[in-house]
N, C-alpha and C positions, 0 to 999 in steps of 0.2 A: 259611511254612516257617521254623523257628527256626534260628539260626546261632550257633555259638560258635567263638571263635578259639583258636588256640594248640595245635592238634593236633601232637604231636611226630612227627618223621619217623624213627621207630624201625624196627627190622627187621620187626615185625609189620605196620606201616603199609605199608612197602615191598612186602611180600608181598601184602597186600590189593590194592594198586594194580596190581601185575603180574598177579595173578589176574584182575582186571577187564579188563585188556588181552586176556588169553587167552580169556576168556568171550565177547568181542565180535569176536574176530579173523576169524571166517568172514564176518561182516557187513562188516568192514573191507576184506577182500580183494575182496568183491563190489562194494563202493563204489568201490574203485580201478579195477576192471575197467570199471565204468560210466563212470568219469571218462576213462579211456584211450580208450574208444570215441568220444569227442567229438574230432574233428580240429581242435584249436585252433592252427592255423597263423597266421602273422602276418596281421593285419588281419581275421582270421576267428574271434576268440576269444569273441565274445558268447555263443554257446550254452554254452560251458564256464563263463563267469562266471555265467550264469543258474543252472547246476548248483550251483556253490559258494554263491551267494547263497541259494538255496533251502535248502541244507543248514544254513547258519548260522541262517537264520530258523527252521527247524524245531527247532533246538536252543535257541531263545530268546535268541540274542544280539541286541544292538542293531546293526542292519545299516545301513551307510552305502554307497550306490552313487552314483557320479558319472561324468560324461563328462570325459575327460582333454582339456584344452585346451592346445595347444602355446604359445599366446601367454602363458599364465600361468606356464609352465615355462621359457621361453627365457631370462629374466634370471637364472636360478638356476645356481649352480656345478654342473658335471657334466652340463649339458644337451648332448645330441647331436642334430643335425638329422635329420629324417625325410623321406624321399621316398616318398610313397604315400598311400593313402586312410586317414587317421587319424580319420575322422569318427565311427566307431563304437567308439572306444577307451574302455574303462570300467575303473574300479577298484572293488573290493569290499572292505570292511572290516567284520568282525564284532567287537563289543566286549563283553567280560565285565566287569561292575562288581560287586564283592563286596558282601555285606551288611555285613561288617566288614573294614576295611582295616588290615593290619599287616605286609604284605610289600612287596616291590619290584616295580615294574611291568615289563611285558614285551611286546615285539613278536614275534610268530611270523609269518614271511612266507614265502609260496611263490609261485612264478610258474607260470602254466599255459600260456604260449606255448611252442610246440615248433618245432624246426627242420624244414625240408622232409624228406620221406622218401627222396628220390632215386628211382631206378627201382623201382617196386613189385615187379616180377618178380624182383628180386634179393633180396627178403626170403623167408625160409623160410615165413612166414605173413603175411597182409596186416597192415600196420602198425597199423591201427586196429581190428583184431579180436583183442583180447588172448587169449593162450593161456598156460596154466600147464603147464609140462613140467619134471619133475624138480626141483620146488621153486623154479622161476623163473617170473615173469610176463614175457611178451614183449609188446612194443608200443611204438610211438613215444610218448615221454613217460612211460612206466612208470617209468623211472629218473630222467630229468631233466625235471621233478622232481615229477611228480604224486604219487608215492609219499611224498615228504617232506611235502607239503601234507596228504595224508590222514593220515599218522602224527601230525602236530600236532593235527588235528581230533579224531582218535580218542584221543589222549593226554588231551585235556580230557574227552572222553566217559568215559574210564576213571576219572578222578577223581570224576566225578559218580556213575558206577555203583558206585564203592566207598564213596560216602556223604560226599564232600568237595566243596568248591569252592575254587579259588585265592583267597587272601586279598589279592589285589592286582588292579589293572586289567590286562587283557590285550587286545591288539588282534591279531586273526587277519586277516592281510592277504593278499588274492589279487590279484596284479599281472600285468601283461603287459610285453612289451618287454624282458625280462631278457636275451634272446638277441641284442639288436640295439642298444639305447640305454640301457636301464635307466630309461626315463621313467615306467614304472608305479610303481616304488619312489619316484622323485622326486616323483610326484604325491601320494603319501601324506604326505610331509614338507611339501609346499606346502599341503596341506589342514590341517596342524597336528597330525598324529599324532606323539606322542613317547612314550618310555618310558625306563626306566633301562638297558635292555639290549635288543638285537635278536638273535634266533637264527633263522637260515635253514636249514631241514633239506634242503639240497642233498645230492646223492648223494656223500658224502665217504668212504664205507667206514668209518664210525665213527671218523674223525679230525677234527681241527680245523684250519682253514686259518690258519696264523700269518701268512702273507703272500700277496699276489696281485699280479700284474702289472697294468699299465694296457693299454689297447687303443685303437688308432686304426683307423677304417674310412675308406677313400677310394676314389674311382673315378679311373682314368686314362682320359681321353677322348682317343684318338689319331686324328689325321686322316690321310687319304691322298689320292692323286690317281687317280681312276678312269680306266681305259682298257679297251678290249677285251683279253682275255687273250692274243689273238694277238700283240699288241705290248706285252706286260706291262712290258718294260724302259722304256717311255715313261711309265709311271705310277709310283705309289708305293703299295705294299701296306701298308695300315694294320695288318693283323693281324700281318704279319711285323715291322713296326716296333714293335708292342706287345711282341712277344717280346724285342726288344732292350732295351726299357725294363724289362721284368720281370727280365732278367739283371742289369741295373744295380742294381735294388732288392735282389736276392739278395746282391750284394756289400755293400750297405749293411747288410743283416741280419747278415752276417758281421762287419762292423766294430762294430756295436752289441753283438754277443755277446762280442767281444774286450774291449770296455769292461766288459761285465757281469761278466767274470771277476774284476774288481777291486772289485765292488760289495760293501758290507758285509753285505747281506742275501742276495743271489743269487749271490755269488761261488763258492759250493760247489755250485750247480745247473748241470749241463751244458746249454748252449744254451737258456737260459730264454726268449729272445725269438724268436718264430717269425713269419716273413712268409709269407702265403698269398694267392696270386692265386686267389680262390675262385669267381669267376663271370666268364664272358667272352661277349661278343656282338659281332658285327661283320659287315660286308658285306651286300650285297643280292642277289647273283646269282653263281652258280658260275663263269660265264664273264666276269665283270667283276672287275678289280682292285679290292679293297675300298677304299671311301673313308672308312670309319670303323671303329673298334674301341673298345669300352668294356670295361675290366677292373676288376672290383670286388675290392678287396684288404683284407687285415687284417694289422696288424703289432703286436707287443707292445712295451711300453715299461716301463722299470724304475720302481719306486716312487721318487718324488722327481724323476724326469726331467721337465723342463719341457716341457709339451705344445706350446707355441708354438714352442720351439726344435726339438723333434722334427719338427713339421710343416714347418718351414723346411728342415730337412735333407732331408726327403723331396722337397719341391719342388725343391731344388737338385740332388738326385740325378737326378730326371726331366729337369730342364733340361740337365744335363751329358750325359746319355745321348742327347740330341737334337742336341747342338751340332755334331757332325760328320756328321750325317745329311743327305743332299742335299735332302730335302723338309722334315723336321722342324726343321731349323735355322732355317727361316723360318716354320714353322707348328708351334710347340711344343705338345706335349700339354697339356691342362688337367688339373689335379688338383682334384677335387671332393670336399669333406669331407661324407660322407653317412651317418653312423651314430655308432658309439661315439666319444666324445671323453673317454675315461675314464682317470683317473689310477690308479696303483697304490696299494695300501693295506697297511700293516703294523700288526698289533695292538700297542698300547702297554700300559703297566702299568695303565691304567684298566680294561682288560678282565679283570684277574686275579680279581676276585670272581666274575664270571660263569664264568670258566674253572674256578675251584676248585669251584663248584657242579656244573659239568658233569663234572668228574673224579670227584666223589663218586657221581654218578648212574651214570656209565659203569661204575665199579667195582662198584656195587650189582647191576648186571645181569650183567656179565661176570666177576665174581668179584674178591675182594680181591686186590690186587696187580696187577690189570689196568691197564696204563698207557694213558692217553689220548694217542695219538700226535698229533703236529702235523706239518703239511706246508707247503711253500711252493709255491703253485700257479703254473703257467705259463698259467693262464687267469684269468678274473675273475668276480666275483659282484656282486650289489647291495649287499653289506656296505659298500662304499666310501662310499656316500652318507651312511650313518649315522656312520661313524667319522671321515671326513675333513671333513665340512661341518657336522655337527649335534651333535658331541660325544657321540654315543651309541655305546658299544662294541658291536661286531657281529661275529659269527663264524658259520660253518656247522658243522653236525653232522647227518649223515644216513646213509642205508642204503648197502649195497653194490650198485652197478649196473655193468653192462658194456655196451660197444658204444654208448655215448652219442654222439649225432650220427652214428651209423653204422647199418648194417643189423642187424636182429635185436637192437635195444636191449632190455635186460631188467633186472629188479630181483630180487634174492634175497629170497624171502618170509620166511625165518627172520630175515634181517637187518632186513627191514621191521618184523617184530614186535618185535624187540629195540630198534630205534630208537624205536618207540612207547613201550616200557617206559622207556627212558632219558629220553625227553622228558617223560613223565608224572612221573617221579621228579624230574627237573630243575625242572619247573614247581612241584612241591610244595616243593622245597628253596628255590628262588629267590623265589617269590611267597608262600610260606607256605600253610597250609591252614585253612579253617574247616570244622568238622564240621557236616554237615547232618542234622537230625533232624526228626521230625514229618512232616506231609503235609497 
């Protein structure tokens, strides 16, 4: 197949590419539904990775798959410890290499791990049986972020369908662990994948994340003294004591948000740092005073906030909450760091060329004068690895989704289509195009 470079991105070319998205959109929606049907919960992502690897292979990409090994990642900045069976963890990358290179290289990354569903009977429809109702697709992962990954794959399909190929190297990366440590993204960097820019089509509602907080995960392991509940006053209830520690951490959360009001980036964002005791387990018997209680927690940190200092503050807070307790004063809770150890990230001027290309593509789809809004997130994404540690500007742009991490998660299908159009035009702008002719 012959290739010639230098195809201009004019209005006619833009229309040709957008028409190619529309022509294949029914297949795209069907592909997304098949993807959502795969319950890619933590440590169970292998079938979903098989699905994406097969899709990339079918499209002729150079596919690289490997097992993620914690020992190789642990020395790297941004590493977070994992408690659980990580033996089946894999990363998949499909690479496009052009016949003629004259553009800038790009990473397109999506994560396929999804958060737990919660009680299934509280969903309107089963979470892994996608339903389309009034222009929305419902299902766990439909929004966060399988739709973004599919939009990126089908954006590249549209370029091919329209008779073009990107004129630069592109890595389409399918990673895991975005929801808990980010080690899937880190594994691609350890493997050596680099580009001039990384775009992650997270469900951003057609906005760009200018800034994101960091996150710490930790477990409070609280001890108690078991007795028969008939003489409960002679024991020490670990579950009740854990509640006292949680209240102390809520006060720390308030202190950190008071400081955040003076932050140069987040000073105008109300309550950017959130503490969440997200999982609790304790005790062995309803008629026994519980001897143990574990509370898994998440708290946000500001960009630039020293993680070691933040961890020390948390440990000091837990220690202070135990000091006057009749049992915990001599048996202090243990703070176990067990997931995200993530710094915040703020886009710098080095991202401006990529943002300028995204603004042009956004305006081409949404109309001249359509402004690409920016936001400051009170959550985090994998972009931090690229921007903080490897000098690769990275930002998110993706579809409109609702109820992320909640019941009845859903993605708007018109937004899904428009995201695909924007990404296709962005790839053409950023990477350049080669015209494909012959056969």
